[in-house]
C-alpha positions in Angstrom: 91.0 157.7 207.5 87.5 156.8 206.4 85.9 153.5 206.2 83.2 153.0 203.5 80.8 151.1 205.5 80.9 154.0 208.1 80.0 157.0 206.1 80.9 160.5 207.9 82.9 158.7 210.7 86.6 159.6 210.1 89.5 159.3 212.2 92.7 161.4 212.3 95.8 160.1 213.7 99.5 161.2 213.7 102.5 159.0 212.7 104.7 158.7 215.9 108.4 159.4 216.1 108.9 155.4 215.8 107.1 155.7 212.4 103.8 153.9 213.6 100.5 155.1 213.2 97.4 153.9 215.5 93.8 153.7 214.8 91.0 152.8 217.5 89.7 149.4 216.9 91.9 148.7 213.9 95.4 148.7 215.6 98.9 150.0 214.9 100.7 150.0 211.5 104.0 150.8 210.4 103.7 154.0 208.3 107.4 155.3 208.2 109.1 154.3 205.1 106.2 153.6 202.8 103.8 155.8 200.8 100.0 156.4 201.7 99.0 153.8 199.0 101.1 151.1 200.4 100.1 151.7 204.0 96.3 151.9 202.9 96.8 148.4 201.3 98.5 146.9 204.1 95.8 148.2 206.4 93.0 146.9 204.3 94.8 143.5 203.9 95.3 143.4 208.0 91.6 144.2 208.8 89.8 142.4 205.9 87.2 140.3 207.7 87.2 142.4 211.0 83.8 142.9 212.5 83.2 146.3 213.9 80.2 147.1 216.2 78.9 150.5 215.8 75.7 152.3 217.0 73.1 154.2 214.8 72.4 157.7 215.6 69.2 156.4 217.4 71.2 154.0 219.5 70.8 150.7 217.7 73.7 148.5 217.6 74.7 146.8 214.2 77.8 145.2 212.8 80.1 146.2 209.9 82.2 143.6 208.3 85.4 145.1 206.6 86.0 143.7 203.1 89.5 144.3 202.4 88.8 147.6 200.5 86.9 149.6 203.1 89.8 151.7 204.4 90.7 155.1 202.6 93.6 157.3 203.8 94.3 160.9 203.2 97.1 163.0 204.4 95.7 166.1 206.5 98.9 167.8 207.2 102.6 167.3 207.2 105.0 168.3 210.0 106.7 171.5 209.5 110.6 171.8 208.7 112.5 174.2 210.8 114.7 176.8 209.2 117.8 178.0 211.1 121.1 179.7 210.5 121.6 182.8 208.2 117.9 183.2 207.2 115.6 186.2 207.6 113.1 184.6 209.6 114.1 181.3 211.6 111.6 179.0 212.6 108.9 176.4 211.2 107.9 176.4 207.4 105.0 174.3 206.5 105.9 171.2 204.6 104.1 170.5 201.4 105.0 167.9 198.8 107.6 169.1 196.3 109.0 171.4 198.8 112.7 172.2 197.9 115.3 173.8 200.0 115.1 176.7 197.6 111.4 177.2 198.3 111.8 176.6 202.0 114.5 179.3 202.2 112.2 181.6 200.3 109.5 180.8 202.7 111.8 181.8 205.5 112.3 185.3 204.1 115.4 184.4 202.1 119.1 184.4 203.1 119.9 186.9 205.7 121.7 190.2 204.3 124.3 189.9 207.0 125.4 186.5 208.2 124.1 185.8 211.8 127.8 185.2 213.1 129.0 188.5 211.5 126.0 190.3 212.9 126.5 189.0 216.3 130.2 189.9 216.3 129.5 193.6 215.0 126.8 194.0 217.7 128.8 192.4 220.4 132.0 194.6 219.8 131.0 197.6 222.0 129.9 195.5 224.8 133.2 193.5 224.8 135.1 196.6 224.6 133.5 197.9 227.7 133.8 194.6 229.5 137.5 194.5 228.6 138.0 197.9 230.2 136.2 196.9 233.5 138.4 193.7 233.6 141.6 195.6 232.9 140.8 198.0 235.9 139.9 195.1 238.1 143.1 193.2 237.3 145.2 196.6 237.9 143.3 197.0 241.2 144.1 193.4 242.2 147.8 193.7 241.3 148.0 196.8 243.6 146.1 195.2 246.3 148.5 192.2 246.4 151.5 194.6 246.3 150.0 196.3 249.4 149.3 193.0 251.3 152.9 191.9 250.5 154.1 195.2 252.0 152.1 194.9 255.1 153.1 191.1 255.6 156.8 191.7 254.9 156.8 194.7 257.3 158.4 196.6 254.5 156.6 199.8 253.5 159.1 200.6 250.8 158.5 197.3 249.0 159.3 197.9 245.3 156.1 198.7 243.3 154.9 196.0 240.7 156.1 196.1 237.2 153.8 198.0 235.0 154.0 195.5 232.4 152.2 192.9 234.6 149.2 195.0 234.6 146.8 194.4 231.6 145.9 197.9 231.0 146.2 199.1 227.4 146.0 202.8 227.0 144.3 202.6 223.8 141.6 200.7 225.3 140.4 203.9 227.1 140.6 206.1 224.0 
């Protein structure tokens, strides 16, 4: 934002999450939902006649009266949009007016050759197979431990062994 009566004195402010923008000595304005020209007009109307006290470079104080056409606004930067999902480079893409989904996708490196979910499943398969083997052996050991405890507690060393079908070991898992 710049004020005609204060050359070289510009102010930069961000639009907040609530859609409002604030400038020192001028106040807060609703920016969300309107274009920059409408916001500029609203600010000029709201501040017309306001008196601003300023100091010259040599320290002299003087007053400036805003005349209703003193304020000029310019968009310095836009917030980025974030690309996620099956794209080559996830993360922020700088927004510029006219940005389309197609150009944002291209800026993110395009669609991923291999969908993320498929890639994750393919990469996870060996790890999951190994975890299954470990858990199957732990389960078999737990079944045998329970059988041994039952034999001790019952005082029957000839207690029937557990049914092999209760053990979750698949011989193919170890091939």
